[in-house]
N, C-alpha and C positions, 0 to 999 in steps of 0.2 A: 076391666081394662082397655077395653076394645076400642080406642083409635081410631081413626082413618088420618091421621095426620099426620103420625109416628113412622118411622121404618119398620117394616119389620123381623124377624127374628133371625130370617134368612137371606137381610139387608147386610147385616152385618158382618159377614161373612166375606162377601165380594166388593165391600167397602174396606176391609182390613186388607184384603189379598190387593186391593188397586194402591192401598195406602203404601203400605212395604216395594210392594213393584216399583212404584214411583221414588219412593227413597234409593233403591237399592241402584235405581238408575243417575241419581242425583249422586250418590257415592259414588260413582261410576265414574263419573265425567271427572267430578273433584279431581282423584285419583289422575286421569287420565293426564289434566290438564295439569299436575301437579308435575308427575312425569313425563311430561313436556318444556314442560320452566328445566325440569333437571337437565335433561339431556342438551336442554337448547343452553344453559349453560355449560356445562360439559363442553360440550362444541365451542361454545365463546373461548374456554381455557386455554383447550387446543391447541387455535388459531392463535393466540397470542402468545402463546409460548415458541409456535412453530416460527413465528414472526421474529422475535426475543432472540431463537436459534440462527436464523437465517442472519440478521443483523450482528451478531455475533462472528457468524463466519465472515460473511462479508468483511467485516472488519479484519479478522485474521487473513482472509484471504488478501484483499491487498496490500496490507503490513508484508506479507510472502514476497509480495510481487514486487512491491517497493525496494524492499532489501536484496533480494535477487539480481533487479534492474540496477541498483546501486554497485551490487559482485560484479556485475559483467558489465562494465562501464568502468571501475575502476581497474578489470586485471585488462579492459583495452588499452586505458591510458598507461598502464603500467608499461605492455609489447610497446607503444607507439615511444614511451619516452627509454625506452630498452633499446628498441629499432633507431631512433634517434643519434644517442649515444654512442651505440657503436658506430653509427656512419659519420659521426664526429672521429671518434678517434680513430676510426678506419681513417679519416681526409686528413688527419693532422699527423698521419703515419707516414703518408702518401706524399706530404704536402716537400713540394721541391725545395729545399732549405739550404743546396751546397757552396751558398756564397755569401759573405757576409753583409752582402746589398742585398738583397733577397730577405735576409732575414730584420733589415731596418724597413724594406717596404712593408712587411705583414706585420713588424709592431708596428709601425706608421698607420696606416688601415685601421687596427686595431683601436688605437690608441684613437684617430677620427669619430669611429664609431662610437666612442668612451662620450665624447664629449657630444655626438647629438643625442644621446642618451643622458647622460649630465642633466639635459634640460627641460627634462622632464621628470615628474616627481608620481609614476604612479606604480603599483606592482609589478605589472608586466615587465615594465619597464626595467625593473630593479631584477628580476628574473632576466632579463638583457643581459645588464649588465656583468651579471653572474657568469652569462654563461662568455663572455668575452673575455672574464681574468681568466677561466679557464682556457681556451682558446690563446690570451699572452701567454698561458703557462707552458703549454704545450707547443707552444711556436719557438719559443725562449730555450725548452727544452732541448728541442730539436737541433735548434741552433747552435747550442755549447756540443750537440752530439758530433754533429761534423765540422765543427774547430777546433 
C-alpha cells in the first residue's frame, strides 16, 4: 500500500489541527457577532427608553410651568382687582356729595355713561355696566347719608 498520491499518516494530524483551529476561529467570530448584535439592541433599547422618559418629563414640565404661570397671572389679576376696587371705594367715600345738586349731577353722569354703554352688547361693556351700577349705588347711598 505504498502509494505516493495519498497523504501520509503524519499529514492527518496537521490537517486535523488546522481544521480545529479554523472551526474555533469561525465559532469565535460568530459569538463575537452575536454579542455585538445583543449589545447594539441593548443600547438601542436604552436610547429609546431615555427618549421616552425625556418626552414624558418635558410634557410634565410644560404642564407644571403652564400651571404656575396661570396661578401667577390669576394672583396678579386678583391683586389688580382688589386694588381697583379699593380705589373705587376710597374715591366714593371721598366724593363730595354735600348738596342734592351734586348728587343729581353724579347720578346723571352715571346715567349718561349707562346710555353710551347700553348701545354696545359686548361682555366688556356688561362688566362696565355692572361697575356703573355699583357706582350709582354708592353715590345714592352717600347722598342719602348727607341729607
